[in-house]
VODONU-439591 format. One record per residue: residue in three letters; residue number from 1; x, z, y of N, C-alpha, C in turn. Coordinates in nm, 4 decimals. Last residue first. Layout:
# VODONU-439591
<residuo:Ala&num:NUM&nx:X&nz:Z&ny:Y&cax:X&caz:Z&cay:Y&cx:X&cz:Z&cy:Y>
...
//
This chain:
# VODONU-439591
<residuo:Asp&num:119&nx:1.4192&nz:-3.9121&ny:1.4641&cax:1.4276&caz:-3.9050&cay:1.3169&cx:1.2937&cz:-3.8757&cy:1.2555>
<residuo:Met&num:118&nx:1.2762&nz:-4.1218&ny:1.7248&cax:1.3423&caz:-4.0022&cay:1.6751&cx:1.3466&cz:-4.0052&cy:1.5233>
<residuo:Gly&num:117&nx:1.1353&nz:-4.3146&ny:1.8584&cax:1.2667&caz:-4.3485&cay:1.8068&cx:1.3462&cz:-4.2275&cy:1.7610>
<residuo:Ala&num:116&nx:0.8798&nz:-4.2827&ny:1.9343&cax:0.9799&caz:-4.2371&cay:2.0293&cx:1.1211&cz:-4.2677&cy:1.9832>
<residuo:Leu&num:115&nx:0.7470&nz:-4.3697&ny:1.7089&cax:0.7352&caz:-4.4491&cay:1.8305&cx:0.8379&cz:-4.4098&cy:1.9350>
<residuo:Phe&num:114&nx:0.8177&nz:-4.1604&ny:1.5329&cax:0.8551&caz:-4.2992&cay:1.5015&cx:0.8526&cz:-4.3844&cy:1.6289>
<residuo:Lys&num:113&nx:0.6977&nz:-3.9387&ny:1.6515&cax:0.8440&caz:-3.9435&cay:1.6388&cx:0.8915&cz:-4.0863&cy:1.6150>
<residuo:Gly&num:112&nx:0.4277&nz:-4.0171&ny:1.6253&cax:0.4854&caz:-3.9943&cay:1.7574&cx:0.6369&cz:-3.9994&cy:1.7555>
<residuo:Leu&num:111&nx:0.4042&nz:-4.0255&ny:1.3462&cax:0.3851&caz:-4.1474&cay:1.4251&cx:0.4458&cz:-4.1338&cy:1.5649>
<residuo:Phe&num:110&nx:0.4530&nz:-3.7540&ny:1.2707&cax:0.5353&caz:-3.8648&cay:1.2220&cx:0.5253&cz:-3.9873&cy:1.3118>
<residuo:Asp&num:109&nx:0.4478&nz:-3.5100&ny:1.5390&cax:0.3897&caz:-3.5767&cay:1.4232&cx:0.4731&cz:-3.7009&cy:1.3884>
<residuo:Cys&num:108&nx:0.5701&nz:-3.4205&ny:1.7658&cax:0.5950&caz:-3.3440&cay:1.6440&cx:0.5299&cz:-3.4076&cy:1.5211>
<residuo:Pro&num:107&nx:0.7394&nz:-3.5295&ny:2.0628&cax:0.6356&caz:-3.5494&cay:1.9613&cx:0.6713&cz:-3.4742&cy:1.8329>
<residuo:Lys&num:106&nx:0.8201&nz:-3.3027&ny:2.3214&cax:0.8659&caz:-3.3949&cay:2.2186&cx:0.7565&cz:-3.4101&cy:2.1138>
<residuo:Lys&num:105&nx:0.6564&nz:-3.2942&ny:2.6379&cax:0.6843&caz:-3.2344&cay:2.5083&cx:0.7289&cz:-3.3416&cy:2.4097>
<residuo:Glu&num:104&nx:0.8144&nz:-3.3786&ny:2.9446&cax:0.7140&caz:-3.4070&cay:2.8433&cx:0.7543&cz:-3.3426&cy:2.7116>
<residuo:Ile&num:103&nx:0.8688&nz:-3.1751&ny:3.2185&cax:0.9294&caz:-3.2382&cay:3.1017&cx:0.8212&cz:-3.2578&cy:2.9968>
<residuo:Ser&num:102&nx:0.7505&nz:-3.2448&ny:3.5461&cax:0.7489&caz:-3.1646&cay:3.4245&cx:0.8063&cz:-3.2446&cy:3.3078>
<residuo:Pro&num:101&nx:0.9728&nz:-3.3261&ny:3.8136&cax:0.8555&caz:-3.3546&cay:3.7305&cx:0.8640&cz:-3.2767&cy:3.5999>
<residuo:Asn&num:100&nx:1.0920&nz:-3.0686&ny:4.0330&cax:1.1186&caz:-3.1748&cay:3.9363&cx:0.9924&cz:-3.2021&cy:3.8568>
<residuo:Trp&num:99&nx:1.0669&nz:-2.8587&ny:4.2030&cax:0.9753&caz:-2.9716&cay:4.2221&cx:1.0053&cz:-3.0883&cy:4.1288>
<residuo:His&num:98&nx:1.2663&nz:-2.6824&ny:4.1451&cax:1.1284&caz:-2.6375&cay:4.1215&cx:1.0275&cz:-2.7508&cy:4.1367>
<residuo:Arg&num:97&nx:1.4990&nz:-2.7881&ny:4.2345&cax:1.4671&caz:-2.8059&cay:4.0923&cx:1.3258&cz:-2.7616&cy:4.0594>
<residuo:Met&num:96&nx:1.5390&nz:-2.7112&ny:4.4939&cax:1.4694&caz:-2.8372&cay:4.4721&cx:1.4340&cz:-2.8597&cy:4.3254>
<residuo:Leu&num:95&nx:1.6889&nz:-2.4801&ny:4.4690&cax:1.5504&caz:-2.4703&cay:4.5155&cx:1.4725&cz:-2.5977&cy:4.4860>
<residuo:His&num:94&nx:1.9303&nz:-2.5805&ny:4.3828&cax:1.8622&caz:-2.4807&cay:4.3011&cx:1.7161&cz:-2.4668&cy:4.3418>
<residuo:Gly&num:93&nx:2.0035&nz:-2.7450&ny:4.5940&cax:1.9680&caz:-2.8047&cay:4.4656&cx:1.8946&cz:-2.7087&cy:4.3740>
<residuo:Lys&num:92&nx:2.0754&nz:-2.5596&ny:4.7919&cax:1.9580&caz:-2.6448&cay:4.8109&cx:1.9109&cz:-2.7065&cy:4.6795>
<residuo:Gln&num:91&nx:2.1834&nz:-2.2636&ny:4.6134&cax:2.1998&caz:-2.3742&cay:4.7060&cx:2.0726&cz:-2.4572&cy:4.7093>
<residuo:Gln&num:90&nx:2.2040&nz:-1.9084&ny:4.6076&cax:2.1542&caz:-2.0344&cay:4.5535&cx:2.1703&cz:-2.1416&cy:4.6602>
<residuo:Trp&num:89&nx:2.2908&nz:-1.7202&ny:4.7712&cax:2.3732&caz:-1.7418&cay:4.6528&cx:2.3262&cz:-1.8672&cy:4.5797>
<residuo:Gln&num:88&nx:2.1617&nz:-1.6323&ny:5.0008&cax:2.2102&caz:-1.7692&cay:4.9943&cx:2.3150&cz:-1.7871&cy:4.8850>
<residuo:His&num:87&nx:2.0230&nz:-1.4044&ny:5.0011&cax:2.1669&caz:-1.3904&cay:5.0239&cx:2.2384&cz:-1.5248&cy:5.0198>
<residuo:Thr&num:86&nx:1.7713&nz:-1.5078&ny:4.9394&cax:1.7922&caz:-1.4450&cay:5.0700&cx:1.9401&cz:-1.4284&cy:5.1023>
<residuo:Ile&num:85&nx:1.8102&nz:-1.6043&ny:4.6760&cax:1.7736&caz:-1.6964&cay:4.7834&cx:1.8053&cz:-1.6349&cy:4.9196>
<residuo:Glu&num:84&nx:1.8689&nz:-1.3752&ny:4.5361&cax:1.9657&caz:-1.4844&cay:4.5348&cx:1.9368&cz:-1.5839&cy:4.6463>
<residuo:Lys&num:83&nx:1.6331&nz:-1.2346&ny:4.5813&cax:1.7579&caz:-1.1832&cay:4.6368&cx:1.8643&cz:-1.2923&cy:4.6404>
<residuo:Leu&num:82&nx:1.4533&nz:-1.3925&ny:4.4358&cax:1.4370&caz:-1.3786&cay:4.5807&cx:1.5658&cz:-1.3290&cy:4.6455>
<residuo:Glu&num:81&nx:1.5533&nz:-1.3497&ny:4.1753&cax:1.5517&caz:-1.4850&cay:4.2319&cx:1.5403&cz:-1.4798&cy:4.3847>
<residuo:Ile&num:80&nx:1.5004&nz:-1.0776&ny:4.1546&cax:1.6385&caz:-1.1258&cay:4.1448&cx:1.6493&cz:-1.2646&cy:4.2066>
<residuo:Tyr&num:79&nx:1.2230&nz:-1.0803&ny:4.1688&cax:1.2983&caz:-1.0152&cay:4.2760&cx:1.4457&cz:-1.0565&cy:4.2730>
<residuo:Gly&num:78&nx:1.1701&nz:-1.2181&ny:3.9286&cax:1.1290&caz:-1.2747&cay:4.0570&cx:1.2045&cz:-1.2134&cy:4.1733>
<residuo:Lys&num:77&nx:1.2655&nz:-1.0395&ny:3.7367&cax:1.3288&caz:-1.1714&cay:3.7489&cx:1.2937&cz:-1.2364&cy:3.8823>
<residuo:Ile&num:76&nx:1.0783&nz:-0.8341&ny:3.7841&cax:1.2215&caz:-0.8100&cay:3.8046&cx:1.2954&cz:-0.9422&cy:3.8223>
<residuo:Val&num:75&nx:0.8448&nz:-0.9671&ny:3.7079&cax:0.8596&caz:-0.9210&cay:3.8466&cx:1.0070&cz:-0.8947&cy:3.8776>
<residuo:Leu&num:74&nx:0.8925&nz:-1.0072&ny:3.4365&cax:0.8780&caz:-1.1235&cay:3.5244&cx:0.8938&cz:-1.0848&cy:3.6711>
<residuo:Leu&num:73&nx:0.8991&nz:-0.7381&ny:3.3531&cax:1.0163&caz:-0.8231&cay:3.3345&cx:1.0101&cz:-0.9447&cy:3.4265>
<residuo:Asp&num:72&nx:0.6382&nz:-0.6562&ny:3.4120&cax:0.7518&caz:-0.5938&cay:3.4799&cx:0.8772&cz:-0.6796&cy:3.4694>
<residuo:Ile&num:71&nx:0.5000&nz:-0.8214&ny:3.2318&cax:0.4755&caz:-0.8346&cay:3.3761&cx:0.5923&cz:-0.7756&cy:3.4537>
<residuo:Ile&num:70&nx:0.5970&nz:-0.7154&ny:2.9938&cax:0.6259&caz:-0.8547&cay:3.0267&cx:0.6047&cz:-0.8796&cy:3.1759>
<residuo:Arg&num:69&nx:0.4919&nz:-0.4552&ny:3.0061&cax:0.6369&caz:-0.4757&cay:2.9985&cx:0.6754&cz:-0.6189&cy:3.0353>
<residuo:Val&num:68&nx:0.2160&nz:-0.4964&ny:3.0068&cax:0.2797&caz:-0.4371&cay:3.1241&cx:0.4302&cz:-0.4626&cy:3.1229>
<residuo:Asp&num:67&nx:0.0377&nz:-0.7748&ny:2.9130&cax:0.1346&caz:-0.6754&cay:2.8669&cx:0.2163&cz:-0.6263&cy:2.9859>
<residuo:Thr&num:66&nx:-0.1126&nz:-0.9819&ny:3.0070&cax:-0.1669&caz:-0.8470&cay:3.0261&cx:-0.0713&cz:-0.7381&cy:2.9799>
<residuo:Ile&num:65&nx:-0.1192&nz:-1.3010&ny:3.1458&cax:-0.0371&caz:-1.2003&cay:3.0785&cx:-0.0908&cz:-1.0613&cy:3.1112>
<residuo:Cys&num:64&nx:-0.2471&nz:-1.4936&ny:3.2911&cax:-0.3156&caz:-1.4440&cay:3.1720&cx:-0.2366&cz:-1.3353&cy:3.0994>
<residuo:Ala&num:63&nx:-0.0810&nz:-1.5799&ny:3.4973&cax:-0.1961&caz:-1.4951&cay:3.5302&cx:-0.2617&cz:-1.4329&cy:3.4078>
<residuo:His&num:62&nx:0.1371&nz:-1.7460&ny:3.5025&cax:0.1488&caz:-1.6207&cay:3.4283&cx:0.0306&cz:-1.5269&cy:3.4516>
<residuo:Arg&num:61&nx:0.0534&nz:-1.9544&ny:3.6613&cax:0.1018&caz:-1.9854&cay:3.5271&cx:0.1072&cz:-1.8595&cy:3.4404>
<residuo:Tyr&num:60&nx:0.0072&nz:-1.8396&ny:3.9062&cax:-0.1087&caz:-1.8716&cay:3.8220&cx:-0.0670&cz:-1.9049&cy:3.6789>
<residuo:Phe&num:59&nx:0.2700&nz:-1.8256&ny:3.9994&cax:0.1980&caz:-1.7017&cay:3.9708&cx:0.0749&cz:-1.7270&cy:3.8854>
<residuo:Tyr&num:58&nx:0.3352&nz:-2.0966&ny:4.0260&cax:0.4144&caz:-2.0108&cay:3.9397&cx:0.3394&cz:-1.8827&cy:3.9042>
<residuo:Glu&num:57&nx:0.1389&nz:-2.1775&ny:4.2154&cax:0.1419&caz:-2.2373&cay:4.0816&cx:0.2202&cz:-2.1502&cy:3.9837>
<residuo:Arg&num:56&nx:0.2161&nz:-2.0357&ny:4.4397&cax:0.0863&caz:-2.0067&cay:4.3786&cx:0.0819&cz:-2.0590&cy:4.2351>
<residuo:Leu&num:55&nx:0.4577&nz:-2.1707&ny:4.4877&cax:0.4572&caz:-2.0270&cay:4.4603&cx:0.3284&cz:-1.9869&cy:4.3901>
<residuo:Lys&num:54&nx:0.3572&nz:-2.4254&ny:4.5433&cax:0.4458&caz:-2.4071&cay:4.4284&cx:0.4533&cz:-2.2590&cy:4.3894>
<residuo:Trp&num:53&nx:0.2136&nz:-2.3724&ny:4.7773&cax:0.1426&caz:-2.4243&cay:4.6601&cx:0.2263&cz:-2.4026&cy:4.5335>
<residuo:Arg&num:52&nx:0.4179&nz:-2.2955&ny:4.9487&cax:0.3136&caz:-2.1981&cay:4.9137&cx:0.2369&cz:-2.2430&cy:4.7899>
<residuo:Cys&num:51&nx:0.5563&nz:-2.5377&ny:4.9651&cax:0.6218&caz:-2.4191&cay:4.9089&cx:0.5196&cz:-2.3141&cy:4.8670>
<residuo:Asp&num:50&nx:0.3629&nz:-2.6991&ny:5.0881&cax:0.4177&caz:-2.7364&cay:4.9576&cx:0.4806&cz:-2.6153&cy:4.8887>
<residuo:Asp&num:49&nx:0.3280&nz:-2.5611&ny:5.3310&cax:0.2163&caz:-2.5706&cay:5.2365&cx:0.2641&cz:-2.6099&cy:5.0967>
<residuo:Glu&num:48&nx:0.5725&nz:-2.6018&ny:5.4533&cax:0.5346&caz:-2.4655&cay:5.4139&cx:0.4211&cz:-2.4682&cy:5.3131>
<residuo:Thr&num:47&nx:0.7180&nz:-2.9006&ny:5.3068&cax:0.6476&caz:-2.8266&cay:5.4117&cx:0.6190&cz:-2.6855&cy:5.3614>
<residuo:Lys&num:46&nx:1.0474&nz:-3.0221&ny:5.2287&cax:0.9132&caz:-2.9794&cay:5.1906&cx:0.8502&cz:-2.9064&cy:5.3085>
<residuo:Pro&num:45&nx:1.3313&nz:-3.0820&ny:5.2054&cax:1.2308&caz:-3.1755&cay:5.2581&cx:1.0896&cz:-3.1439&cy:5.2101>
<residuo:Ile&num:44&nx:1.5165&nz:-2.7963&ny:5.3172&cax:1.4617&caz:-2.8756&cay:5.2081&cx:1.3493&cz:-2.9636&cy:5.2618>
<residuo:Asp&num:43&nx:1.6960&nz:-2.6231&ny:5.4593&cax:1.6629&caz:-2.7579&cay:5.5064&cx:1.6145&cz:-2.8465&cy:5.3913>
<residuo:Phe&num:42&nx:1.7681&nz:-2.3616&ny:5.4287&cax:1.8095&caz:-2.4552&cay:5.3251&cx:1.7774&cz:-2.6003&cy:5.3595>
<residuo:Tyr&num:41&nx:1.6733&nz:-2.2244&ny:5.6557&cax:1.8124&caz:-2.2091&cay:5.6139&cx:1.8581&cz:-2.3152&cy:5.5152>
<residuo:Lys&num:40&nx:1.4005&nz:-2.3079&ny:5.6847&cax:1.4940&caz:-2.3122&cay:5.7969&cx:1.6396&cz:-2.3124&cy:5.7488>
<residuo:Leu&num:39&nx:1.2795&nz:-2.2645&ny:5.4405&cax:1.2777&caz:-2.3994&cay:5.4980&cx:1.3801&cz:-2.4138&cy:5.6104>
<residuo:Ile&num:38&nx:1.3244&nz:-1.9905&ny:5.4208&cax:1.3797&caz:-2.0809&cay:5.3195&cx:1.3871&cz:-2.2221&cy:5.3752>
<residuo:Tyr&num:37&nx:1.1725&nz:-1.8998&ny:5.6333&cax:1.3179&caz:-1.8858&cay:5.6412&cx:1.3869&cz:-1.9740&cy:5.5373>
<residuo:Pro&num:36&nx:0.9100&nz:-1.9509&ny:5.5410&cax:0.9608&caz:-2.0191&cay:5.6620&cx:1.1133&cz:-2.0115&cy:5.6749>
<residuo:Ile&num:35&nx:0.9096&nz:-1.7772&ny:5.3000&cax:0.9042&caz:-1.9242&cay:5.2920&cx:0.9505&cz:-1.9926&cy:5.4210>
<residuo:Tyr&num:34&nx:0.8849&nz:-1.5061&ny:5.3121&cax:1.0187&caz:-1.5610&cay:5.3302&cx:1.0202&cz:-1.7140&cy:5.3288>
<residuo:Arg&num:33&nx:0.6235&nz:-1.4425&ny:5.2560&cax:0.6725&caz:-1.4171&cay:5.3917&cx:0.8073&cz:-1.4843&cy:5.4175>
<residuo:Tyr&num:32&nx:0.6187&nz:-1.5064&ny:4.9845&cax:0.5324&caz:-1.5802&cay:5.0772&cx:0.5813&cz:-1.5636&cy:5.2209>
<residuo:Ile&num:31&nx:0.7855&nz:-1.3104&ny:4.8772&cax:0.8280&caz:-1.4507&cay:4.8733&cx:0.7484&cz:-1.5329&cy:4.9742>
<residuo:Ala&num:30&nx:0.6260&nz:-1.0844&ny:4.9322&cax:0.7638&caz:-1.0924&cay:4.9820&cx:0.8131&cz:-1.2371&cy:4.9841>
<residuo:Arg&num:29&nx:0.3849&nz:-1.1405&ny:4.7970&cax:0.3859&caz:-1.1279&cay:4.9437&cx:0.5260&cz:-1.1433&cy:5.0007>
<residuo:Tyr&num:28&nx:0.4794&nz:-1.1400&ny:4.5312&cax:0.4146&caz:-1.2591&cay:4.5874&cx:0.4191&cz:-1.2547&cy:4.7402>
<residuo:Leu&num:27&nx:0.5664&nz:-0.8744&ny:4.5094&cax:0.6628&caz:-0.9841&cay:4.4977&cx:0.6060&cz:-1.1110&cy:4.5598>
<residuo:Gly&num:26&nx:0.3192&nz:-0.7487&ny:4.5333&cax:0.4248&caz:-0.7214&cay:4.6308&cx:0.5316&cz:-0.8290&cy:4.6286>
<residuo:Leu&num:25&nx:0.1930&nz:-0.8397&ny:4.3038&cax:0.1409&caz:-0.8818&cay:4.4341&cx:0.2424&cz:-0.8560&cy:4.5458>
<residuo:Ala&num:24&nx:0.3525&nz:-0.7041&ny:4.1186&cax:0.3493&caz:-0.8500&cay:4.1174&cx:0.2968&cz:-0.9032&cy:4.2509>
<residuo:Arg&num:23&nx:0.2892&nz:-0.4387&ny:4.1780&cax:0.4270&caz:-0.4854&cay:4.1946&cx:0.4330&cz:-0.6384&cy:4.2007>
<residuo:Arg&num:22&nx:0.0185&nz:-0.4390&ny:4.1080&cax:0.0579&caz:-0.4093&cay:4.2461&cx:0.1997&cz:-0.4576&cy:4.2739>
<residuo:Arg&num:21&nx:0.0403&nz:-0.4829&ny:3.8353&cax:-0.0263&caz:-0.5834&cay:3.9189&cx:0.0115&cz:-0.5644&cy:4.0654>
<residuo:Ala&num:20&nx:0.1577&nz:-0.2430&ny:3.7595&cax:0.2297&caz:-0.3682&cay:3.7368&cx:0.1716&cz:-0.4793&cy:3.8237>
<residuo:Glu&num:19&nx:-0.0490&nz:-0.0674&ny:3.8239&cax:0.0778&caz:-0.0558&cay:3.8940&cx:0.1607&cz:-0.1839&cy:3.8783>
<residuo:Cys&num:18&nx:-0.2445&nz:-0.1550&ny:3.6433&cax:-0.2709&caz:-0.1582&cay:3.7888&cx:-0.1414&cz:-0.1508&cy:3.8690>
<residuo:Phe&num:17&nx:-0.1309&nz:-0.1065&ny:3.3900&cax:-0.1539&caz:-0.2440&cay:3.4347&cx:-0.1745&cz:-0.2517&cy:3.5858>
<residuo:Asp&num:16&nx:0.1176&nz:0.1606&ny:3.4104&cax:-0.0078&caz:0.1008&cay:3.3652&cx:-0.0242&cz:-0.0381&cy:3.4287>
<residuo:Ser&num:15&nx:0.3755&nz:0.2149&ny:3.4861&cax:0.3173&caz:0.2976&cay:3.3798&cx:0.1851&cz:0.2416&cy:3.3286>
<residuo:Ser&num:14&nx:0.6538&nz:0.0001&ny:3.5473&cax:0.5153&caz:0.0390&cay:3.5706&cx:0.4617&cz:0.1208&cy:3.4540>
<residuo:Met&num:13&nx:0.9113&nz:-0.0441&ny:3.4372&cax:0.8938&caz:0.0146&cay:3.5702&cx:0.7546&cz:0.0738&cy:3.5859>
<residuo:Leu&num:12&nx:0.9124&nz:-0.0474&ny:3.1468&cax:1.0279&caz:-0.0830&cay:3.2287&cx:1.0195&cz:-0.0171&cy:3.3658>
<residuo:Pro&num:11&nx:0.8004&nz:0.2059&ny:2.9145&cax:0.7751&caz:0.1021&cay:3.0154&cx:0.9012&cz:0.0747&cy:3.0966>
<residuo:Arg&num:10&nx:0.8880&nz:0.2404&ny:2.5758&cax:0.9059&caz:0.2906&cay:2.7114&cx:0.8773&cz:0.1802&cy:2.8114>
<residuo:Val&num:9&nx:0.6528&nz:0.2374&ny:2.3111&cax:0.7638&caz:0.1771&cay:2.3837&cx:0.7673&cz:0.2316&cy:2.5247>
<residuo:Ala&num:8&nx:0.5722&nz:0.3655&ny:2.0022&cax:0.5529&caz:0.3816&cay:2.1464&cx:0.6760&cz:0.3265&cy:2.2166>
<residuo:Arg&num:7&nx:0.4626&nz:0.1922&ny:1.7306&cax:0.5806&caz:0.2421&cay:1.7982&cx:0.5518&cz:0.2510&cy:1.9471>
<residuo:Thr&num:6&nx:0.2713&nz:0.2468&ny:1.4458&cax:0.2798&caz:0.1998&cay:1.5833&cx:0.3984&cz:0.2666&cy:1.6488>
<residuo:Ala&num:5&nx:0.2437&nz:0.1349&ny:1.1206&cax:0.3045&caz:0.2311&cay:1.2122&cx:0.3079&cz:0.1697&cy:1.3510>
<residuo:Lys&num:4&nx:0.0563&nz:0.1095&ny:0.8358&cax:0.0823&caz:0.0537&cay:0.9687&cx:0.1371&cz:0.1646&cy:1.0581>
<residuo:Ser&num:3&nx:0.1558&nz:0.0791&ny:0.5043&cax:0.1076&caz:0.1662&cay:0.6126&cx:0.1473&cz:0.1051&cy:0.7463>
<residuo:Cys&num:2&nx:0.0499&nz:-0.0769&ny:0.2192&cax:0.1293&caz:-0.0920&cay:0.3407&cx:0.0716&cz:-0.0026&cy:0.4504>
<residuo:Met&num:1&nx:0.0839&nz:0.0000&ny:-0.1183&cax:0.0000&caz:0.0000&cay:0.0000&cx:0.0887&cz:0.0000&cy:0.1251>
//
């Protein structure tokens, strides 16, 4: 007979979902406020609306995540990214990679692989 054991895990930063959500919204606001300075310092050929749309797109991509530890991890990564941008450790090319066209998924069925010229 198999016994199920649950393991209590330590939270990264937030103790519950509401606190994690608050941290995520704080990150969103911090990046949103810094968008005019990004355009000024990096001279990227985008408008403020383009940058705000891309920021919104990134946050909506992870909107369905409910695990507090994963939310905290993404927020930490977001703050690291913001710090790299504010200290200008990233260059113009690093910021422009966010607007690259999406990469198409590789075919996984036989016919798709055959037509793509894969093994």
